[in-house]
Structures are given as structure tokens and as C-alpha cells.
C-alpha positions in Angstrom: 43.9 22.3 19.9 41.7 18.5 20.0 39.2 20.7 22.3 39.0 23.2 19.5 38.6 20.0 16.9 35.2 18.5 18.8 34.2 22.4 19.4 34.2 22.6 15.6 33.0 19.5 14.8 29.7 20.3 16.9 29.0 23.0 15.7 29.5 22.5 11.9 28.2 19.2 11.9 25.0 19.5 10.3 26.2 21.1 7.3 29.2 18.7 7.0 26.8 16.1 7.4 24.9 17.2 4.6 27.9 18.1 2.3 28.7 14.2 2.9 24.8 12.8 2.4 24.8 15.4 -1.0 27.8 13.7 -2.5 26.4 10.2 -1.7 23.1 11.3 -3.0 25.1 12.0 -6.6 26.7 8.8 -6.7 23.5 7.1 -6.2 21.2 9.3 -8.7 23.8 7.3 -11.2 22.7 3.9 -10.6 19.0 4.6 -9.0 17.1 7.0 -11.0 14.2 7.5 -9.4 15.9 8.2 -5.6 14.2 11.1 -3.6 16.6 13.8 -2.0 13.9 14.5 0.5 13.5 11.5 1.9 17.3 10.1 1.7 18.0 13.6 3.3 15.9 13.0 6.2 16.4 9.2 7.1 20.4 9.9 6.4 21.5 13.4 7.9 21.1 12.5 11.4 23.0 9.1 12.0 25.6 10.8 9.7 26.2 14.3 11.8 26.5 11.8 14.8 28.7 9.3 13.0 31.2 12.2 11.4 31.4 14.0 15.4 32.0 10.7 17.0 34.3 9.5 14.7 36.5 12.4 14.5 36.1 13.3 18.2 37.1 10.3 19.3 40.4 10.1 17.1 41.2 13.1 18.2 41.0 12.0 22.1 43.0 9.1 20.6 45.7 11.8 20.9 45.7 13.0 24.0 48.1 11.1 26.0 46.1 9.7 29.4 46.9 11.3 32.6 48.6 8.9 35.3 47.0 10.3 38.0 43.5 9.2 36.8 44.1 6.0 35.6 42.9 4.2 38.1 41.3 0.6 38.4 37.8 -0.5 38.0 37.2 -4.4 38.7 41.3 -4.9 37.6 40.7 -2.9 34.5 42.8 0.9 34.2 40.6 3.7 33.0 42.7 3.9 30.1 42.1 0.4 29.0 38.0 0.7 29.4 38.1 4.2 27.7 40.0 2.1 24.9 37.8 0.1 24.5 34.4 2.3 24.7 35.6 4.5 21.7 35.1 1.5 18.8 31.8 0.5 20.0 30.1 4.1 20.0 31.6 4.2 16.6 30.2 0.5 15.9 27.4 1.4 17.3 26.4 5.0 15.3 27.7 2.6 12.5 24.9 0.2 12.8 22.4 2.9 13.1 23.3 4.4 10.0 23.3 1.2 8.1 19.4 0.8 9.4 18.4 3.7 8.6 19.3 2.9 5.0 17.9 -0.3 4.9 14.5 2.1 6.3 15.1 4.2 2.8 15.6 1.4 0.8 12.3 -0.3 2.1 10.4 3.3 1.8 11.4 3.5 -2.1 10.3 0.3 -3.1 6.9 0.5 -0.8 6.2 3.4 -2.9 7.5 1.6 -6.0 5.1 -1.5 -5.3 2.0 0.6 -4.4 2.1 1.5 -8.1 1.2 -2.0 -8.9 -2.2 -3.3 -7.7 -0.7 -6.3 -6.2 0.4 -6.5 -2.5 2.7 -9.4 -3.0 5.6 -6.9 -2.9 4.7 -4.9 0.1 5.0 -8.2 1.8 8.0 -8.7 1.0 9.1 -5.6 1.4 8.4 -5.5 5.2 9.8 -8.5 5.6 13.1 -8.7 4.2 13.5 -5.0 5.9 12.8 -6.2 9.3 15.3 -9.9 8.4 18.0 -7.3 7.3 17.6 -5.5 10.6 17.6 -8.3 12.6 20.8 -10.1 10.6 22.8 -6.5 11.0 22.1 -6.0 14.7 23.7 -9.7 15.2 26.4 -8.5 13.3 26.9 -5.5 15.2 27.0 -7.4 18.6 29.6 -9.4 17.3 31.7 -6.4 16.2 31.1 -5.0 19.4 32.4 -8.0 21.5 35.1 -8.2 19.5 36.3 -4.3 19.8 35.1 -3.5 22.9 36.2 -7.2 24.7 39.0 -8.2 22.7 37.3 -11.6 22.4 37.7 -13.6 19.2 34.4 -13.8 17.1 35.1 -17.6 16.2 35.4 -18.5 20.0 32.1 -16.6 20.6 30.4 -18.0 17.3 31.5 -21.9 18.7 30.2 -20.6 22.2 27.2 -19.2 20.7 26.7 -22.6 19.0 26.2 -24.3 22.0 23.6 -21.3 23.8 22.1 -21.8 20.6 21.2 -25.4 21.0 20.3 -25.4 24.5 18.3 -21.4 23.7 16.8 -23.3 20.6 15.0 -26.1 22.6 13.7 -23.3 25.3 12.7 -20.8 21.8 11.5 -24.0 20.2 8.0 -22.5 19.8 9.8 -19.3 18.2 11.8 -21.0 15.9 8.7 -23.0 14.3 7.1 -19.9 14.1 10.0 -18.2 12.1 10.7 -20.8 9.8 6.9 -20.7 8.9 7.3 -17.4 8.3 9.7 -18.2 5.4 6.9 -20.6 4.3 4.4 -18.4 4.1 6.7 -15.9 1.8 7.5 -18.2 -0.2 3.9 -21.1 -0.4 1.7 -17.5 -0.9 -1.4 -18.9 0.7 -2.1 -15.1 1.7 -1.1 -11.9 1.1 -1.6 -8.5 3.2 -4.4 -7.0 3.2 -6.4 -10.3 2.2 -9.6 -11.4 3.8 -9.1 -15.1 5.7 -10.7 -17.1 7.8 -8.7 -18.9 10.1 -10.1 -21.5 12.6 -12.1 -19.4 14.4 -10.6 -15.9 13.3 -12.3 -14.3 10.3 -10.8 -10.5 9.1 -7.8 -8.7 7.4 -4.5 -9.2 7.2 -2.7 -6.4 8.1 1.2 -7.5 9.2 2.9 -11.0 8.8 5.9 -10.9 11.0 9.1 -13.3 11.7 7.1 -14.5 14.2 3.2 -13.6 13.7 0.4 -12.7 11.6 -1.8 -9.9 12.7 -5.0 -10.1 11.6 -7.9 -7.5 11.6 -11.4 -8.5 12.5 -15.0 -7.1 11.8 -15.0 -5.9 15.2 -12.3 -3.7 14.6 -9.9 -5.8 17.2 -6.6 -6.8 16.5 -5.3 -10.3 16.5 -2.2 -12.1 16.8 -1.6 -15.6 15.2 1.5 -17.4 15.5 3.1 -18.1 12.1 2.8 -22.0 13.1 -0.4 -21.9 13.2 -1.0 -19.9 9.9 0.9 -22.5 8.4 -0.8 -25.9 10.2 -4.7 -24.8 9.5 -6.8 -24.7 7.0 -7.0 -20.9 6.0 -9.6 -19.7 3.8 -8.5 -17.1 1.4 -12.0 -14.9 0.5 -9.7 -12.5 -1.2 -8.6 -15.2 -3.8 -12.5 -16.2 -4.8 -13.1 -16.2 -8.4 -17.1 -15.3 -7.6 -19.3 -14.5 -4.4 -22.3 -16.4 -3.8 -25.6 -15.1 -2.8 -29.1 -17.5 -1.7 -32.5 -15.9 -1.6 -34.8 -18.8 0.1 -38.6 -17.9 -0.4 -41.2 -19.6 1.8 -44.6 -19.1 -0.2 -47.5 -20.0 2.2 -49.0 -23.7 1.1 -52.1 -22.0 -0.6 -50.2 -20.6 -3.6 -51.6 -21.5 -6.7 -50.3 -23.6 -9.2 -50.5 -21.1 -11.9 -49.2 -18.1 -10.0 -46.3 -20.4 -9.4 -46.1 -20.7 -13.3 -45.8 -16.9 -13.6 -43.8 -16.2 -10.5 -40.8 -18.6 -11.3 -40.1 -16.7 -15.1 -40.8 -13.4 -13.7 -37.7 -14.4 -10.8 -35.3 -15.0 -13.6 -36.5 -12.0 -15.4 -35.1 -10.1 -12.4 -31.7 -11.9 -11.4 -31.3 -11.3 -15.7 -31.6 -7.7 -15.5 -28.6 -7.5 -14.0 -26.9 -8.8 -16.8 -23.1 -9.1 -16.4 -23.3 -8.0 -12.8 -24.3 -11.7 -11.7 -22.0 -14.4 -13.7 -25.1 -17.1 -13.0 -27.9 -18.1 -11.9 -30.6 -20.8 -10.4 -34.0 -20.9 -9.6 -36.4 -23.7 -8.6 -38.7 -24.9 -6.6 -37.0 -27.2 -3.8 -39.8 -28.2 -2.0 -43.3 -28.1 -0.8 -45.1 -29.2 2.5 -48.3 -28.6 4.3 -46.9 -26.0 5.8 -45.0 -23.3 2.9 -43.9 -23.9 -1.2 -40.0 -23.3 -0.8 -38.1 -21.5 -3.8 -34.5 -20.5 -4.2 -32.9 -17.7 -6.0 -29.1 -19.0 -5.8 -26.5 -16.5 -8.3 -23.2 -15.7 -8.7 -21.2 -12.3 -8.9 -17.6 -11.7 -10.2 -15.3 -11.1 -6.7 -16.8 -7.3 -6.5 -16.1 -5.7 -2.6 -18.5 -6.8 -0.2 -20.0 -3.6 0.0 -21.3 -3.4 -3.6 -22.4 -7.3 -3.5 -24.7 -6.0 -0.6 -26.7 -3.6 -1.8 -27.0 -5.6 -5.6 -28.3 -8.2 -3.3 -30.5 -5.4 -1.6 -31.9 -4.1 -5.0 -32.8 -7.8 -5.7 -34.4 -8.4 -2.7 -36.9 -4.8 -3.3 -37.6 -6.4 -6.5 -38.4 -10.0 -5.4 -40.5 -8.2 -2.8 -42.7 -6.8 -5.3 -42.6 -9.3 -7.6 -44.7 -11.7 -4.7 -47.0 -8.4 -4.3 -48.0 -8.2 -7.7 -48.6 -11.8 -8.5 -50.8 -11.7 -4.9 -48.5 -14.5 -3.5 -48.1 -13.9 0.3 -45.3 -15.9 2.7 -45.9 -18.4 5.3 -47.4 -17.9 8.4 -48.8 -14.3 6.9 -52.2 -15.4 7.6 -53.3 -18.6 9.8 -57.0 -19.7 11.4 -57.9 -20.3 14.6 -60.9 -22.2 14.8 -62.4 -22.8 18.5 -64.5 -25.9 19.2 -67.6 -25.2 21.5 -68.8 -28.9 23.0 -72.0 -28.9 24.9 -71.3 -30.8 28.1 -74.9 -32.3 29.5 -74.6 -32.5 33.5 
């Protein structure tokens, strides 16, 4: 009978798990209207299938009488006692696996909802709490296995772990500091996933904020892992939170440029910048300095926080228009032309 039950469960476990998951889906659908059935089945059916098969099989095997001939001792423990402890451990492991899959599904649903908004902080919090809950469930599962398989009181285990934890806390001081720093990052919110930041000598886009470190993708497409403690203790320049982008064009004109040329050049430069309308929020054009070698004109303007590609394209267009304006006014750059005078001295011998 036991063999028949186990064989029957192995044959129908997939159909049985789909039926159970469908019942769970119908109940959850009443509270969660946007629940996606396909994703739910893909993540939950597999662990439910094995959980049901293992639970039914272990309960069926438990009804058998263990043969005394096979009840040998292994390191002072009878085989019957070892098997009676292994069964609950397997059930706990499969149940923890099921809970981890449910957490993945809830995180997937929340991530899809968060992707509908422009904010990235929601995605960041979802990933963080998903990993955090997985760690907590893993620890609880480990404690349950110790209780069920080794018959150790959890209170005594926690007391022992507290002493071991104190020693580990000293040994893993850096890891604990990084863990605490990760909570500071999530609640203080100096940056989010997808932001372009500069910390110490590293500049790049934040790809992931974990429990221990932050991963930054640099302009060279390398992945830099920075401990969260450094992200909290260092000055972080968040480029994505800028309100404007600043651009500067420095013109070093020939010192021979006439005053009348400058009088017509500066207004012309202002017209070039002002032609962009709302694309340029503020601008300043002035003659910074004059020397024997050059006349220096500074063009400084600010744009809204547009994507860097659009910013460079706009600056490229402005530079070309400035170059054309200089050519129309016949103004040359410093160093464009130079005269070399060779003096020949007559020497009388």
C-alpha cells in the first residue's frame, strides 16, 4: 500500500500540484486583482509539486514498521532514529523552498507595478527587502531543522548563537558595518538604482544596491563593487539629481582682433545661445581677459537635465555655429598665424 501510494503520488504530482496552486490562486485573486496566473504557476508549481510528493511519501513511510534487522547503529545512533529525523528535515527544506519562491513571485509582481512609474526608488526597495526576507526565512528554516532533526531546544540554540554571534560580530565587523550602511542608504536615499554618481575616484551608473555592497557600472563598462560603508562615509556626487547641466566654451582669439570686431562678435554669440530658447535656461558671455598672446572670451550656459547624449549634441551644434560666426567676422584664433623674423648680423673679421 505504501509503495502504491508513493507511486501514485509520483505519477499525479504535477496535476495535483497544479490543482492546489489553482485553488491558492483563486483565493489570492480575491485580494490581489492584478495577480498574473502564468507567472504565479511558473514559480510556485515546482516547489508545491515536490512538497506534496515528499510530505505524502514521508507520512506513508511513517506507517511502516522498521525491520529490526536493519536497525543498525551509526556513531551511536540507530538507523531508525536517523531516518525519523531526516524526514522532517526534508519537509522543512521543501517548505522553505516554497516560501522563497512565493517571495520571488511577490517581488516580481511589485517590480512590474513599480516599472509603470518613473521613480526608481520602488525597484530598489523591492530588491532590498526581497533579499532581506530570504535571509530571514533561511535562518528560521535552519533553526527549525536544528529543532526537528537534532532535538535541540531553540532557546538553547539562540543562547549559544548569541555567544557565537558576539565572537562573529568582532570577526565580521566590516560586514556588519556594511549591512547597517545598506539600511542607511535605503532610508536616507542619497542615490537610487540607475543614478549616475561619483564616489571617490569612481564614476558610473548604479546597477544594484545589495546588503553588503553597491555595484557601479563605469563608462568603460567595467563593474566596480564598492562596500556600502564607503558609500555612506564618502562624499557621493549624484549627477542624476542635478537641476541643470553646465557647459562652457572658451575662445582664445588672436591678440590682433580689433575692437570693432569684438563689438559685433559678442552680440552675435548671444544670439546663437538665445536661439535655443527654453533649451538653454541661463547663459553668460563675457571677455574674460586680454593679453599679449590672446583675447579670451568665455561662453557659459545651462541646460535642463537632459540626457548626456542630447547635451553633447546640442553643444556640438553650438560650437559649429560659433565657428561659422568667427569666420563671418574674419576673427582668427590665437596662434593661427605667426611671423618669424631672422636677423642677420654682419661680422667683421
